[in-house]
N, C-alpha and C positions, 0 to 999 in steps of 0.2 A: 637891795633895790631901793630906789628913791620914790617916795610917795608924796604927792602934793595934796594937802588937805583941802578939799573943795569948800568954797564959802557956804554951801548948803549944809555942811556938817557943823557949822559954828554952834557952840554950846553943848555939843555932844561929848561924852567921855571918849578918851583916846581909843580904847578897845572897841567901842561901838562904831566910831568913825572908820577905823581900819577894817572892821568887818564889812562895812558898807562898800568901802573902796577896793577891798580885795576879796570879792565874792568867791574866788577860786580856792580860798583857804577857809577852813572851818574856824569858828569863834574860839574853840578851845586851843587850836594850833596858834592862832594869833596871840591869845592870852599867855601861852607858854613862852612865846618869843619876848613879849613885854616883860614878863616876870623874870626872865633870864637876862634882862638888860640889853636885849638885842634891838631895841627901838630907841633911836637917839634924835635929838634936835640940836644942831650946832655942837655936837660932841657930848651933850648932856643926856644922860639916861632919863627916859620918861616913865612916869607911873601910869598904870592902866586907868586910874580914876581922874587923871588930869583932864580938864575941860579944854577943848581946842577952840581957837578963835576963827579958824578958816584962813587959808592962805599959807600956813606953815609948810615947810618942806622937811619931811622926816626921813631918816634912813632906817630901813628895816633889813636886818641881817638874819635870815632864817637859820635855825639850828639844824645841823645835820642829823639824820636819823641815827640815834645812839646805837642801834643794832646793825648799822651798815657793815661794820667790820665782820659780822657773822655771815654775811651774804657773799659768797665767793662764786663767780660764774663757773658753771660746770655744763659740759655738753651732755645733756640728758634729753632724750627724745620727748617731744611734746605733741599731743594730738590737738591741733588747733582747728577749732570749728569756725571761728570768725576772727578777723583781724583788720583794723583800720588804724588811723592816726591816734585815736583816743582809747580804743578798747582791744582787749584780747579775750576771747572766750575759749577756755580749755576744757577738754573732756579728760578729766583726771582718772587714771587707772587706780584700782585698789592697790594698796601697798605703798603709795607715794605720799610722803609727809609734805604738808603744805609749807610750814615754816621751820627754819632751824631752831632747835631747842634741845633740852636735856635728852641725851641719848641719840639725837639725830642732828648732828652739827653740819652735815652736808648731805648731798644726794636728795635734796628737797625740791619742791616746785619752785621756791624762791631762787635757788641756785640755777635751775634750768631757765627761768625767766630772764635772769641777768645775762646769761649766755646768748639767749635768743634776741634780747633787746637791751643792750648795755645802757641805754638812756634811763632805764628803770632804776638805776642806782641813785638817781636824784629824786625819786618818788618814794615817799614813806612806805615802808613794808614791801618794797619792790612792787607797789601797785596793787597788792592783794587787799581786797575790802571785805571779804567773807571767807570762811574756811569750810572744808570738808574734813571729816575725820580720816586718819590714815587709811583705814580699810573700807571707807565709803567711796564708791566710784561716781563719776558723773560730772556735770557741768559746773564751772566756776568762772566768774568774770574777774578780769584784772584791768585796772586803770593804767593807761600809759602816760598820763600827765596828771599834775596836781589838780587842774581844773576838773578833769574827768573823775578823779578820785573823790573830790568834795561832792560832786553831783551824785555819784553812786552811793556815798555814805548817807547823804540826805535822803535819797530814795529809800534806802534800807530803813532809816529811822522813821520815815513816813509810811512804811509797810507797803510801798507801791511796787517793789520788786517781787515778781511772782516766781516762787521756787517750789517746784513740785517733785516729789520723790516716789519711787516705787519701793515698797517695803513688804517683805515676806514675814508675817507675824505668826507666832505659834498659836494654835487653838483655832476654833471655828467661830468667826466673828460674823454675826448675822446681818448687821447693818452699820452704816457709817455714823459719825458723830463728831463732836468737838471735845478736845481736852483743853481746859482752861485751868492750869495749875502751875504755881510758881516753882521755879527751879533754882537750886543753889547747891553749894558744895555739900556732899554727903557728910553728916555729922560724925561718922566713924571712919569710913573709907575715904580719905582725903583726895585720892586720885579719881574718885567717881563723883557723879552728880546725883541729885535726888529731888523729888518733890518735897519741898520744905516750906513752912509758913513764911519764913523770912527771906525766901528766894525772890528772884526777879520775875515779873510777869511773863508767862509763856503760854502761847496759844497754838495748838495744832489741830487742823481739820483733816479728817480722814474719810475716805470712801472705799467701799468694798469693790474690788475689781474682779476677783475670782476666788471662790471657795474651793479648797483642795483637801477636804477631809480634816486632818488635824492641823492644817495650816491655812492661812488666808492671805491672798495678795491684796495689798492696800495701795491706794494713791493718797499720799499725805502732802498737805500744803502748809507751809510755815507762814504764820503771821508775825512771828518773832524769831530771833536767831540765837537761842541760848545754846551753850555747849551741850552736845549729846541730846538735844531736845526730843527728837522723834524716839530715840532709844529709851530715854527716861520715861516719856509719856506712855509709850506702849507697854513698858514694863509695869508702870503704875496701874494700867488697865488690867493687868494679869495676862497680857499677850506680848511678851518680849519678842524681839526680832530673832529669827532663826540665825544661829551661828554667833550670836552676840556674846563675846567672852566676859564682858563686864556685867551685863544685865540679864543674860539669857537663862541663867540657872540650870544650864545643861539640858534644856527642853528642846524638842523638835528634832528634825533630821540633822545629821552631821553636815556642817558646812564650814569652810576654812576662814570665814569672816562674817561680820554682820551682813545680812542680806538687805542692803540698802543702796539705792542708786538714784542720784539726782538726775532725773530724765528730762525735765523741762525747766527752762529759765526764760523769763521775759522781763523787759525793762524799757525805759525811755532812753534813747541815746543821749549822752550828756552834751553833745554839741548840736546835732541836728534836731533833737527832741522827738525823732521818729520812734514809734513803738516797735520794738524788735523782739523776736522770739526764736529760741533754738530748742531742738530736741536731740536726745542721745539714745541710741538703741541700747538694750540691755547687753552687758558684757557676756562673754561666752559662759563663764562659770555660773552666773545667775540664771541665764536662759537655760542652761543644761539642768540645773536643779529644778526649775519649773517644769521642764519636760518630764523628768522622772516622777515628780509629784502628780502630774496629770495622768501619766500611765498608771501609777499606783491607784489613783482615785477611780480611773476608768475600770481597772481590774476588780476593784472592790464593789463597784456597782453591777458588774456583769453576773 
């Protein structure tokens, strides 16, 4: 793409000027392009710290997504809750991996998205801006353009995207609260996460929705988006999720996956700026487990 440096940018560093002139791209993405030699003036590669005079015409050649080769379009059914020119909101079923990776090189949400909307091949990570664990069900937003992706990433960073989960925790939890505890890689189990002093800041708010004897249905709201955040925070409280194979310690009723469902998602539309919200009903397996627990709790009270 050709970018004309506006006179108002005179005296700015090149990376700062391009960030102002290309707001649809993140600063880190622009800096990656510059450092890779993909920004030139009259054929000469430019440095990020170069001061611009204003009036220059530079050529920016974006880097392709290095993982694009991993994303092969596949015809996989999608439960689409909302779609427009900028966004896709998906109701992901449990068992569907979001991104190709070790042990799951195909059959993922990314593969399905590329089949549904081939133009996503030109958007980093096939437009996916946040993830759900393989066995967590519920709502997930996908950006269909680079502009939408940058907007959504910034909203996530500003903590203005509202993500609410229904979580069935083991044990009897009397009241809601806040878990403010940093999360990082487990010091011994490298495939798991843990509350560690050197981890990244992580905040989860939770409210009691229903007490079911030896289990409690919670509504959890994320203020940050760390890997396995709700699972790790509830385990740290001594109330791991029912069915959680990594953090559950075998407690609670038998369930084939962690009992976690992303039921509400709210954000500002990246183009219209309209505030939008979606909700997803509990999937059958989760709803069936709750009904069994309610019957058991009622029988114990009788």
